[in-house]
C-alpha positions in Angstrom: -7.7 12.3 -1.6 -8.2 9.5 0.9 -10.4 9.8 3.9 -9.9 7.9 7.1 -12.4 5.1 7.6 -12.3 5.7 11.4 -12.7 9.4 11.8 -13.3 10.8 8.2 -10.2 13.1 8.3 -8.1 13.6 5.2 -5.1 11.2 5.2 -1.5 11.9 4.3 -0.8 9.9 1.1 2.2 8.5 -0.7 4.0 7.3 2.4 6.0 4.1 2.2 6.6 0.8 4.1 10.0 -0.2 5.4 10.6 -3.7 6.9 12.7 -3.5 10.0 15.8 -5.6 9.8 15.5 -6.3 6.0 16.2 -4.2 2.9 13.9 -6.1 0.6 10.7 -4.1 0.8 7.2 -5.4 -0.1 5.9 -6.2 -3.6 2.3 -7.2 -4.3 1.8 -10.1 -6.7 -1.3 -11.9 -8.1 0.3 -15.3 -7.7 2.2 -16.1 -4.5 4.0 -19.0 -6.3 5.7 -16.8 -8.8 8.8 -15.1 -7.5 9.3 -12.6 -10.4 6.1 -12.8 -12.4 2.7 -11.4 -11.6 4.0 -8.3 -9.9 1.4 -5.6 -9.4 3.7 -3.0 -7.8 4.8 -1.7 -4.5 2.1 -0.8 -1.9 1.6 2.8 -0.8 0.6 3.9 2.6 -1.8 6.7 3.8 -1.7 7.8 7.4 -4.4 9.7 9.3 -2.9 12.7 11.2 -5.9 12.8 13.5 -6.2 9.2 14.8 -3.2 7.3 13.4 -5.1 4.9 11.2 -2.9 3.4 8.5 -4.2 2.4 5.1 -2.2 0.3 2.6 -3.2 0.7 -1.0 -2.1 0.0 -4.6 -1.8 3.1 -6.7 -2.1 1.4 -10.1 -5.3 -0.6 -10.0 -5.3 -1.3 -13.8 -3.0 -4.2 -13.1 -5.8 -5.9 -11.1 -8.1 -6.0 -14.1 -7.5 -9.0 -16.3 
């Protein structure tokens, strides 16, 4: 359960991100110079239904630990 950093309401999780005008999506990587390697996954989005705050997060944080 994610709480909004602005108003402390419970956020709606597991939302996605779509890039307008492109069908590529967004991938997080630990090395911006690698096109295919170093991928950590697709970001998730949580949205606050009370104030509209948007939070982008990575679901699998184990990939951050080296």
